[in-house]
N, C-alpha and C positions, 0 to 999 in steps of 0.2 A: 264397674267398667262397662263401657258401651260398645255396641256393634255399629255405631254410627258411621255412615259414609261421609266423605267430604260434601260440602253443601252446594257450592256454586258452579254450575256448568259453564265452562268456557271462561270463567275467571282464572287468574293465574292459579296453578295447582298448589294449594297450601297444605303442607303436611300437618301443621297444627290442627286444622279443621278435621282432617282425617282422624287424628288422635282424640279429639275432644268431643265431637258431636256438638256443633255450634248451635246456638239459638240466637235470639235477636234482641234489639233494644230500643228505647225512645217511645214515649206515649204519643199515640196518634188519636186525636179527638175528632168527633163528628163523623157523619156518614156522607159518603160521596154521593153526589147527585147523578143518578144513573137512569137510563130509560127503563120504564116499567116493562116487565115481561111476565108471562103467565106462570103462576105457581100452582101446580096441580089443579088447573082449571079455574083459578081465580084471576083477577086482573092485577094482582100485586106482584112486585119483584120478590124473588126468593130472599128470605131473611129480613123482611121489613115489617112483618106482622108478629106481634106477641101472641103466643099460644101455649096452652097447657096440654100436655099429653100424659095421662096417668100421673106418676109422681114427679114428672119433669116439667120444667117451664123454660121456654125460650123468650128472651127479651131483646129486641133490637137496642143497640147502644154504641158507645165509642169503640174504636178498635183497641186491641190490647196493648199494654206496655210491652216493649221488646228490648232486648239487650243491645241489638245493633239496628241501625236504620233499615227499614224495608219500604222502599218507595212505592211498591205495588199496593200497600195498605191505603194509600191516599185515594184509591178508587174502589176500595173494597166496601162491602156491606158487612157490618160487624154486629156483635151482640154477645150474649152469654146464655149458656144452658145451665140451669140449676137442677141438681139431682141429689138424692140421698147419698150420704157418704157410704153407708153400708146397707145394701138392700136385703141382706140375709137376716136382719133384725125383724122382729115381729112388726107387722104393718102399723100397729098403733104406737110402736116405740122405735121408730127408725132413726132417731137421734138427729145429729146435725146435718145440714145441707152443705154441699160444696158447689163451687161455680167454675165452669169451664168456658174458656174464651172461644169464640167462633168468629172466623173471618171467611167471607165468601169472595173469591176473586172472579170477577165477571168474565164471560167468554169474550174472545176477540170478535167472533162472528156477530153480525148484526141480527141474524136469526139463529140463535143457538139451539142445540138439541134440548129437548125437554127434560132429559135425565142427566143430572149433574154427576160429577165425580167427587167422592169423598176420599181424602188423603189420610192414610194411617202412617204415622211417623215411625222412625227407627228408634234405636236405643237398646233395651227399654230405658225410658227416662228422658228422651228428647222431646222438645216442644214442637208440635206440628207447625205452628206459625212461623218458626224459624226456617222451615223448609220451603216456604213460598217461593223464594228466588229460584230454587232448583226446579220446581214444577213449572214456573213461568218460562224459565230459560229453555226448558224442554218442550215448550208449546203444548202443555197438557190442557191449557184453557183455550186452545184455538177454537174449538167448536162447542165447548161445554163450560158452564160455571164449575169452579173447583172449590170445594168446601174444606176448610182446615179447622179442626177443633183440638185444642190442647187436651191431651190425655190427662186424667186425674193426677194431681200432684206435680205436673210439669210447670215450667217457668211462668207461663201466662195464666195458669189456673190459680184458684184461691181455695184452699191454701196451696202454696208451692212448697214442695218438700225437697228443696235443695240443701246441700250441706257443704259449705266452702271448705270446712276442715278436712273432709275426705279428699277433695281435689288438691288442696294445698299439700297434704301429705304425699300424694302421688307424685308431685313435683319434687318435694324435698327428698323423697326416697331414692331419687336417681343416684345419690351418693352412697347408697347402701347396697349390699349384695342382694340381688333380686329375690332369690329363693331361700334366703337364710331364715331359719325359724325365728330369729330375733326380729327380722323385718316383718314377718307374718304377725308376730305379737303386736307390734306397733300399728300395723295396718288394721287389725281387728279392734284395737283400742280406739282408733278413730271411728270405725264403724259403730262401735258401742256408744261413743260420744254423740254421733249423729242420731242414733236411735233415741237416746235420752232427750236430746233437744226436741225432736219431733213429737215425742210422747208428751213432754211438758207443754207443747203448744196445742195439745188436744187431739192429735191425729190418731185415728184408729188404723194402725199400720196393716192390719189384716185385710183392709178394704181396698188396698191399692194393688190391683192385679188384673189379669186379662179378662177374667169372667165379668168383673164389674165394668171394665172399659168397654167390653162388647155390648153390655146392656146400655151404657152411655150412648154409644153410637146408634143403637136401635131407638133409643129415646129421642136422639137428635133428629133422625129421619122423620119420626112421627110429629115432633114439635115444629118442624119446618114445613109440615104438610106435604112431604114428598111421597108420591106413590111408589116410585121406583128410582133407584140410583145405581151408580157404578162405584166400585171400591178399588183403590190403588194403594197397596201397602209396600213399603220398602224395609229391608233388613228385619228388625224385630217386628215391624208392622206386618210382615208376612205371617208370623206366628199368630198375631192378633187377628189378621184377616181370616185365617183358616179356622180359628176359634169362632169368629163372628159368623162365618158361613154355616158352621155346624149348629150354633146356638140360636141364631136369628136369621134364617135364610129368607124370610119374607121381605119382599121389596128390593131384592138385589137383582139387577139386570145382568151384570157381568163383574168379574173380578180380575185385577192384574196383581201379581206378586213378583217382587224383584229382589233377589238376594235371599233365597228361601230358607227359612228356619222352621221346619214343621214342629208343632207342639209335641208330637210323639217322640221326637228325637232331641229336643232342645236341652243343652247342657254341655259339660266339658268333653264328653266322648266325641260327639259330632264336631266339636270345634277342633280337636286334634285331626280328625279326618279332613276338615276343611283346610287346615294348614298344609297337610300333605298334598292335597290336590292343587291348591293354589300355588304353592311353592314349585311343584313339579311343572305346572303350566309355564312358569317363567323360565325355569331351568331348561325345559325342552325347547322353548322358543329361542333361547340363546344358542343351544346346541345346533339348532337348524339354521342359524344365521352364520355364514362362514366367518365373517369378521369377528363376531362375538365368540364363536367356538375356538377360533385360533388364539385370540387374546386371553380368553378366560376358559381354558379347557377344564373339564371335570368340575363344573361349578357346583353341582349338587353335592359331590363328595367333599369339596372344599368347605362349603357351608356347614355340613354336618360335622366335619372334623373340628371346625372352629367352635361350634356349640359345645362339643365335648371338652376341648382344650380350655376354653375360656371359663367353663363351669368349674374346672379344676383349678385354674389360675387366672382370675379376672384381670382385665386390663383397666387401669384407672386413668382418666384424662380430665381436662377441664375445657369448657367451651364458652364462648360468648353468646348470650341469649338476649335478643332485643327486650328492653324493659327491665332487665336485671342489672343492678349496679355493680355486682361483682361476678367474676367468672363462676360458672356452675360446674360442680364436680359430678362426673358421670362414671359409674362403675359398669363396665361392659362385661357381662358374664353370659353364660349360655342362655339363661332365661330371658334376659333383656334382648339378646340377639334374635331369639324366636319371635318375641313380641314386636320388635322393630320390623322384621320382614313381613309379618302379618299386615301391618299398615303400609309398609313401603311398597307393597304390591300395587298401590295406587300410583306409584312413581317407578314403574317397572323398568323404564329405559335406563335408569341409573343404578339399578340393583346390582348387576354383575360388577361394575366398577367399584361400588362401595364394598362389596364382599372381598374383592381382590385387594383393595387398599387395607382392609382389616387383616387379611392374611399376611400382609407385609408389615404389620405392626402399627398401621395408621387408622385409628378409630374415629377420626374427627368428623367425617361425613355422617357416619351413623350416629354418633353422639349428638351432633348438632341437630340433626333431624328429630331425633327422639326427644331431646331436651326442649327444642323449640315447640314441639307439640304439647308437652306437659305444662310448660309455662305460658302457653298462649292464653290470652284473655278468654278465648272460647272454651278453654278447658277448666275454668274456675267459676264455680257458682252457677252453672247453666243446667247441668243434668240433675234430674229428680232422683236422688238416691232412695227416697221413699218408694218410688215406683220400681226402681232397679231391684231393690232387695225384696219388695213385695212379689215380684215375678220370680226372681231367682229362688227365693226361699219357700214359696208356696207351690210353685209349678215345676221347678227343675230339680233342686237338690233332694227333695223327698223321694224321688224316683230314680236316682242315680247315685251310687256310693262313690267315695273317694277312690276305692279300689277299681271301680269301673272306669274312672277317668284315667288312671295310671295304665290299666290294661289297654285301653284304646290308644293312648299315647305310645305305648310300646309296640303295638301293631303298626302304627304309622311310622315311628322313628325308633327302630330297635336299638340303635347305638346310643340314644340319649340316656343320660343318667337319671336315676329316680328323682333327684332334686329338681330337675327340669320337668319331668313328666307329671309331677304332682300338681303343677299349676298349668292348666290348659291356657292357651293364648287368650288374652283379654279377660280371663276369669280367675285371676290370682286370688287364692285364699277364699274361694267362694263358699266352701262348706263351713269353714271356720267363721266366716262372716255371718252365715245363716244361723249358726248356733247362737251367735250373739244377738241376731235380729229377733229371733224367738217368736215367730208367727206360726199358726197351725198350718199343716199342709192342705193343699186343695184336694178336692175329691179326685180319685184316680181317673175319673172320666176325662180330666183335663188332658190326659196323654192319649186319648183316642185319636185315630186318624180321621181326617175329614173325608167323608164320602158325599159327593155332590154332583148334580148334573148342571150346575150353574156354569155357563161358559167362562173359562178361566185361562188367562195368559200367564204362563210360568216362565220367568226370565232368570237366567243364571249367567255369570261371567266366568270365562275360562281361567282367569287369574284370581278368582275370588278365594282368598285365604281366610275369610271370616265366616262365611256360611258356605258349605261345600257345594261345588257345582253339581255334584251327583244328587243333592237334596232336592233339586228342581224336578227331575224325572221321578224321584221317589214320591214326592207329593202328587205329581200329575197322575200317577197310576190309579189313584182312587177318585180322580176327578174325571168323570166320563166324557165331558165335553171340553177337555183342556187342550191347549197348544203349548208344548214345552219347547223353549228355545234357549240354546246356549250361545252367547255372543263371545267369540274368541278374543283373546288378548285384552280383555277388560276385567277390572277388579270388582270389588263388592259394590253392588247397586249399579247396574249398567246404564240405567236411565240417567244417572248423574254425569256420565262421561261419554256416552256413545250416541252420536246422531242417528246411527242405524237403529239402536234400541229405542230411541225416541220415536222414530218413524213407525217401527213395529207397534209400539204401544198406542200411538194415536190411531193407527189403522185398525187395531183390534177394538178399541172403544167405539169406533165408527161402525164396524161390522163384526161383532163378536163371532168367533169361529172362522173368520177369514182374514187373519192378520197377514199383512204384506211383509214377507221376510226376504224379498229378493235382494236387499242390500247386504245380506250376510255374505253373499258370494264374492263381494269385492273387498272384504276386510283384510288388512295386512298387519303383521306383527309390528311392534315398535322397533325403531332403529336404535339398538342399544348403544350407549355411550362407550367409546373406546378411549381409555386413559393412556397417558404417556408410557 
């Protein structure tokens, strides 16, 4: 499961993309003809010179294949970074190499700043190249080149460690009881099948993790000849950015993190905390809006009662899903309802009406949204499960027990039954999956907090039910030159949805430590839908 945000700013809000973690498609060949500009004191454009740096080599070349068209690649400078699959091996026996796609989107400005921005994608398991439209729509490349590199194992990397069977089961399982042990066994069976497929293809599954990815980005900076750059990470990319700051601080001018998941907290417990905070943000906003509060009183209590009641007695319905020849069966129980609201926070204006309809026996809106996401083309074959489980099973589950997750869930939602609390939102069956994945745990240092004086912008959304709004200030406390900002009324990854957040981000990279936050004063809550 992925923490991915929706992808395209100001495109129609697509719930499937929120559920799936979209990547991109179509081969783009050739290099765009672009004006030359200095690269670390040379007369060449960034990304046009082949260079070896230690055990890594950058080669200019065609832009990567993508799952969906990305017009901006037509003007990008592209290539590949080749690195060892597993750096922990003896230097004389490092084994096979892997290749990571690189795409550099040029700045709009005719005289761009000399320090580019490198983008750390969400997930884990999303392909950074797929997130180019989000970055460009938010104006991130207004004054600086922005560099996108596929994290190891993701869609445009070689090898790509995707597993369609896992995604297809996630869609088929809509017709099963969400938290039933029998559903869990089938889920883990597909995880084990994915593992076996990737091992047969020669992948060293222990090498797909945040430590290796951090080293990949350090190698990329050196291989591109960049003296100093800026980092912008979203969602899981904030976990990676905080690791990268701790392990490879040299050459970082500033860092932005949006939708913060600190490595010291990452796992199921903080995800329950996020759900509590994000849900309450929506419930409180409705209560403070007279029309919403009058039409949907006690929304929080209604939702929590529905979770309990539906877990005891699920409601089954069928919905029509684009691209599916037959109606899709959806079992709406307590676990599914929690997971639906986690993502529906991106569509907050319709949440009270959907909950109210469900309370009156009509599950169609909720079932259609959830099924549409699971069956979306963007949900099938795009996410790197090799990287997902590499992160989960090396860096998260070894340091948090299943009992820890249940206790955190009970603190957040005391009324929820154990069958719901056992599976934190977005992380269903994670510990069982990791027993099947069977990779060694990371060193305990992976859970260290990041202490740094690198200027850092820490962004959170008031409606974020995927990574807790409170995790931003938590991370900022050990970043001595940080600016922590919570953007109200916005869900996970505020840069994707909020023009104000985009303004703050651009101003920060222009002058780290002096972000322009004046736009926050004018923000208003959504106007909630009022049903008949």
